[in-house]
LUMLUM-185417 format. One line per field, with one value per residue (C-alpha): residue number from 1; residue in one letter; x, y, z. Coordinates in Angstrom, 1 decimal. Example, Ala and Ser with C-alpha at 12.3 -4.5 7.8 and 13.67 -1.06 7.14 Angstrom:
BEGIN
i	(1 | 2)
aa	(a | s)
x	(12.3 | 13.7)
y	(-4.5 | -1.1)
z	(7.8 | 7.1)
end
This chain:
BEGIN
i	(1 | 2 | 3 | 4 | 5 | 6 | 7 | 8 | 9 | 10 | 11 | 12 | 13 | 14 | 15 | 16 | 17 | 18 | 19 | 20 | 21 | 22 | 23 | 24 | 25 | 26 | 27 | 28 | 29 | 30 | 31 | 32 | 33 | 34 | 35 | 36 | 37 | 38 | 39 | 40 | 41 | 42 | 43 | 44 | 45 | 46 | 47 | 48 | 49 | 50 | 51 | 52 | 53 | 54 | 55 | 56 | 57 | 58 | 59 | 60 | 61 | 62 | 63 | 64 | 65 | 66 | 67 | 68 | 69 | 70 | 71 | 72 | 73 | 74 | 75 | 76 | 77 | 78 | 79 | 80 | 81 | 82 | 83 | 84 | 85 | 86 | 87 | 88 | 89 | 90 | 91 | 92 | 93 | 94 | 95 | 96 | 97 | 98 | 99 | 100 | 101 | 102 | 103 | 104 | 105 | 106 | 107 | 108 | 109 | 110 | 111 | 112 | 113 | 114 | 115 | 116 | 117 | 118 | 119 | 120 | 121 | 122 | 123 | 124 | 125 | 126 | 127 | 128 | 129 | 130 | 131 | 132 | 133 | 134 | 135 | 136 | 137 | 138 | 139 | 140 | 141 | 142 | 143 | 144 | 145 | 146 | 147 | 148 | 149 | 150 | 151 | 152 | 153 | 154 | 155 | 156 | 157 | 158 | 159 | 160 | 161 | 162 | 163 | 164 | 165 | 166 | 167 | 168 | 169 | 170 | 171 | 172 | 173 | 174 | 175 | 176 | 177 | 178 | 179)
aa	(m | s | r | i | g | r | a | p | i | a | i | p | a | g | v | n | l | t | v | d | g | t | t | i | k | v | t | g | p | k | g | t | l | s | c | t | v | d | k | v | i | d | f | k | v | e | n | n | e | i | v | f | t | r | n | s | e | n | k | e | v | r | a | k | h | g | l | y | r | a | l | v | a | n | m | v | k | g | v | t | t | g | f | v | k | s | v | i | i | n | g | v | g | y | k | a | q | v | n | g | n | k | l | i | l | n | i | g | y | s | h | p | c | e | v | i | a | p | e | g | i | t | f | e | c | p | t | a | t | e | i | l | v | k | g | f | d | k | e | l | v | g | q | t | a | a | n | l | k | a | l | r | p | v | e | p | y | h | a | y | g | v | r | y | k | t | d | v | v | v | l | k | e | g | k | k | a | g | k)
x	(198.4 | 197.6 | 194.5 | 193.6 | 194.7 | 192.7 | 189.3 | 187.3 | 185.7 | 181.9 | 180.9 | 177.6 | 174.6 | 175.2 | 178.9 | 180.6 | 183.9 | 186.0 | 189.3 | 191.9 | 194.9 | 196.4 | 194.1 | 190.9 | 188.4 | 185.6 | 182.5 | 179.7 | 177.2 | 179.7 | 182.3 | 185.1 | 188.3 | 191.1 | 194.2 | 197.0 | 197.8 | 201.2 | 202.0 | 202.9 | 199.4 | 196.6 | 193.0 | 189.5 | 186.1 | 183.5 | 180.0 | 180.0 | 183.3 | 187.0 | 189.5 | 193.2 | 196.0 | 199.9 | 202.3 | 205.1 | 205.8 | 208.5 | 208.2 | 207.4 | 204.8 | 203.1 | 203.0 | 201.6 | 199.1 | 197.2 | 198.0 | 196.3 | 193.3 | 192.8 | 193.3 | 190.4 | 188.2 | 188.9 | 187.8 | 184.6 | 183.5 | 184.6 | 182.4 | 179.2 | 179.4 | 182.5 | 184.8 | 184.6 | 187.3 | 186.5 | 188.8 | 188.5 | 189.4 | 190.3 | 191.1 | 190.0 | 188.2 | 188.9 | 186.3 | 185.5 | 182.9 | 182.2 | 181.5 | 180.9 | 183.7 | 186.0 | 186.8 | 187.6 | 189.5 | 190.2 | 192.7 | 194.8 | 196.5 | 196.2 | 194.3 | 191.8 | 193.2 | 191.2 | 191.4 | 189.8 | 188.5 | 190.3 | 188.0 | 186.0 | 186.2 | 183.5 | 183.7 | 180.9 | 180.9 | 178.2 | 179.5 | 181.7 | 184.7 | 184.3 | 185.1 | 184.1 | 186.1 | 183.9 | 184.9 | 185.1 | 188.8 | 190.1 | 193.7 | 192.5 | 190.2 | 193.1 | 195.6 | 193.2 | 192.6 | 196.3 | 196.8 | 194.1 | 195.8 | 199.2 | 197.9 | 198.1 | 199.6 | 198.3 | 200.4 | 200.9 | 200.0 | 196.5 | 195.6 | 195.1 | 195.3 | 193.9 | 193.5 | 191.8 | 188.6 | 190.2 | 193.7 | 194.4 | 196.2 | 198.5 | 198.8 | 202.2 | 202.2 | 202.9 | 205.6 | 205.3 | 205.5 | 208.6 | 209.3)
y	(-14.7 | -14.0 | -15.6 | -12.9 | -10.0 | -11.2 | -11.6 | -8.4 | -6.3 | -5.8 | -2.4 | -2.5 | 0.0 | 3.1 | 3.0 | 5.7 | 5.0 | 7.9 | 7.6 | 10.6 | 9.4 | 6.6 | 7.5 | 5.5 | 7.0 | 5.1 | 6.6 | 4.9 | 4.9 | 4.4 | 7.0 | 7.8 | 6.1 | 6.7 | 4.6 | 5.5 | 2.6 | 2.0 | 2.8 | -0.8 | -1.8 | -0.9 | -0.9 | -0.4 | 0.2 | -1.2 | -2.8 | -2.0 | -4.0 | -2.8 | -5.2 | -4.9 | -6.0 | -5.8 | -4.6 | -7.1 | -10.4 | -9.2 | -10.5 | -7.2 | -6.3 | -9.7 | -9.0 | -5.5 | -6.9 | -8.8 | -6.2 | -3.4 | -5.4 | -6.4 | -2.9 | -1.5 | -4.6 | -3.9 | -0.3 | -1.2 | -3.6 | -1.0 | 1.6 | -0.6 | -3.1 | -1.9 | -3.9 | -5.4 | -6.5 | -8.2 | -7.9 | -9.9 | -8.8 | -11.7 | -11.1 | -10.7 | -7.2 | -6.6 | -4.6 | -2.1 | 0.4 | 3.0 | 6.6 | 8.6 | 8.1 | 7.3 | 3.6 | 3.2 | 0.1 | -1.3 | -4.0 | -4.4 | -1.1 | 1.5 | 3.8 | 3.2 | 3.3 | 5.7 | 5.3 | 7.9 | 6.5 | 7.8 | 9.4 | 6.8 | 4.2 | 3.3 | 1.2 | -1.1 | -3.2 | -6.0 | -7.5 | -6.0 | -8.2 | -7.7 | -4.8 | -4.4 | -2.1 | -0.9 | 1.1 | 1.3 | 1.4 | -1.9 | -0.9 | 1.7 | -1.0 | -3.5 | -0.9 | 0.3 | -3.3 | -3.8 | -0.8 | -2.1 | -5.5 | -3.7 | -2.2 | -5.3 | -8.2 | -11.8 | -13.4 | -17.2 | -18.7 | -17.4 | -15.8 | -12.4 | -9.7 | -8.4 | -10.4 | -10.8 | -13.2 | -15.5 | -15.7 | -19.2 | -18.8 | -21.6 | -21.9 | -22.7 | -25.3 | -23.6 | -24.8 | -28.3 | -29.3 | -30.6 | -34.4)
z	(-65.1 | -61.5 | -60.4 | -58.2 | -60.6 | -63.5 | -61.6 | -62.6 | -59.7 | -60.0 | -59.1 | -57.2 | -57.4 | -55.2 | -55.8 | -58.0 | -59.3 | -60.6 | -62.5 | -62.8 | -64.4 | -62.3 | -59.3 | -58.6 | -56.3 | -54.9 | -53.3 | -51.6 | -49.0 | -46.1 | -47.3 | -50.0 | -50.5 | -53.1 | -54.4 | -56.9 | -59.1 | -60.3 | -64.1 | -64.8 | -64.0 | -66.5 | -65.7 | -67.7 | -66.2 | -68.8 | -68.1 | -64.2 | -63.9 | -63.4 | -64.9 | -64.2 | -66.7 | -66.5 | -69.0 | -68.4 | -66.6 | -64.3 | -60.7 | -59.2 | -62.0 | -61.3 | -57.5 | -58.1 | -60.4 | -57.6 | -55.1 | -56.8 | -57.5 | -54.1 | -52.8 | -55.1 | -54.3 | -50.7 | -51.3 | -53.0 | -50.2 | -47.7 | -49.0 | -49.4 | -46.4 | -44.3 | -42.2 | -38.7 | -36.5 | -33.1 | -30.2 | -26.9 | -23.3 | -20.8 | -17.2 | -13.8 | -13.6 | -17.3 | -18.9 | -21.9 | -22.2 | -24.9 | -24.4 | -27.3 | -29.7 | -26.8 | -25.6 | -22.0 | -21.1 | -17.7 | -18.3 | -15.1 | -15.0 | -12.0 | -14.4 | -17.1 | -20.8 | -22.9 | -26.8 | -29.1 | -32.2 | -35.4 | -38.0 | -39.9 | -37.0 | -34.4 | -31.6 | -30.2 | -27.0 | -27.3 | -24.0 | -21.4 | -22.7 | -26.6 | -28.7 | -32.3 | -34.3 | -37.3 | -40.5 | -44.2 | -44.5 | -44.1 | -43.4 | -40.7 | -39.0 | -38.8 | -37.5 | -34.8 | -33.5 | -33.6 | -31.4 | -28.9 | -28.9 | -28.1 | -24.9 | -23.0 | -25.0 | -24.0 | -21.2 | -21.7 | -18.3 | -17.7 | -21.0 | -19.6 | -22.2 | -25.2 | -28.4 | -31.6 | -31.4 | -34.0 | -32.1 | -30.4 | -27.1 | -26.4 | -22.6 | -20.9 | -18.1 | -14.6 | -12.1 | -10.9 | -7.0 | -5.6 | -5.5)
end
């Protein structure tokens, strides 16, 4: 049995879970998310918990067991506390600022890069070189942070560019002087 798949998901107070056939809809203080579960995975809601079980022991079914449990657990966590991804900007003159729902990045190009926040995402800049991407949908938060990172990949000699706060940059050694 899957360690992840067999763990029940506690439904906290203030979260409403609606089941319509194979679709699970989670509504909480931050927003509403929904997920359609494959027919090979069964689920039951009882005692403020949702429990997932599988019909067979096929490799694909076992993989989906943990997958759908994790997706629903992320939905429950997202509508209660939300998700945050931290992005760092490193470079001479590089900076970020938030203007409404728009993020303005000066990252070494001849023009500032403007990124409009998708619905459900907010940007915050605690410092000029750090961006917090916040939202209740984990997939959307991660994709938005990845799109920011793709605007200016980190170069390996000075580590200039946009990266996640948790990324480790291994610098290359520069050219050596002649003998």
